[in-house]
N, C-alpha and C positions, 0 to 999 in steps of 0.2 A: 504494500500500500504506500503510495507516494502522494505528496501534496506539499503546498508551500505554507499552509496555515493549519492551525489546529482544527478549524472547522472542516477543511478539506480532508484531513486525515481521519477525523471521526466519521465523516460522511462515507469515506472509503471503507472504513471498518464496518459501518452499518450495512453498506451494500454487500460486502463480502459475507457477513453473517447471514443476511437475508437471502441472498441468491445462491450462495455456495454451501452454507452450513444449514440452511433451511430453519433458521431460528429467527426470533423477532425481539427487538428491543424497542419499547415504545412507552408512552405515558400510561399510567395505571388505568385510566378510563378507557383506553383502547387496547387493553390486553397486558400491559406491563412487560416485565421481563419473562421471556419464554425461552430460557436457555437449557431446558432439560434435554433437548435433542442435540445439543452441541457435542460434537465428537471429542473424545479425550485428547489431551495434548499429545502430539506425535502422530495422530491420525486425522488431522484436519485436512480437508480437501485442498489439493494443489491446483493453483491457477496455471493455465498453459504458459510456457516460458515466453511466448510472444507477448503475453500480458493482455489486459483488457482495459480499454479506455472508456471511462464513464464521464460524461460531461453534463453539467447542470443545464437544464433547459432555460433557466432564467439567471440573470446576473446577481440578483439579490433575493434573499428570503428573510423572513422575520421570525423571531422567537415565538411571539404570540400575535394574535390578531389585535391590532391597535384599537379597533372599535370595541371589541369585547372588554378589554381591560379598562378602557375609558368609561364604558357604561357601568361596569361593576364599581369602579371608583366613585362615579357620580352618585349611584344609589347608596353606596356605603357611606359616603359623606353626608348625603341627604338624611338618611335614617339616623345617623349619629347626632346630627344637629337637631332633628325633630325630637329624638328621645331626650336629649339634654334639656329641651324646653318643656317637655311633658313630664319628665321624671320628677322634678320638684313638686309639680302640681299633684301628681299621683300620691306622693308621700304625704303631702299636707292633707289631702282628702282622707287617706287611710288613717292618719293620726286623729282626725276629727271623729271618726266612726267608733 
């Protein structure tokens, strides 16, 4: 596996594990680590000596969807602010009862 950055090297390792070792490494919600079928050290599948060139179809990719994170952050902040304004009111009402 060759690459000029850590991202390229890890993408190459992921491709090798997925296509040659028939294992899968992913987020927990999409299956997580599925390394039980990984061959033992010394019996890993060999790639042809000519090598395989895998190129990315796009120049950039993102760690997470920016829209999803922004929406989660917005709702998180909104509910924290609302709860802070409601919480003292709830406590004062419960003390009166």
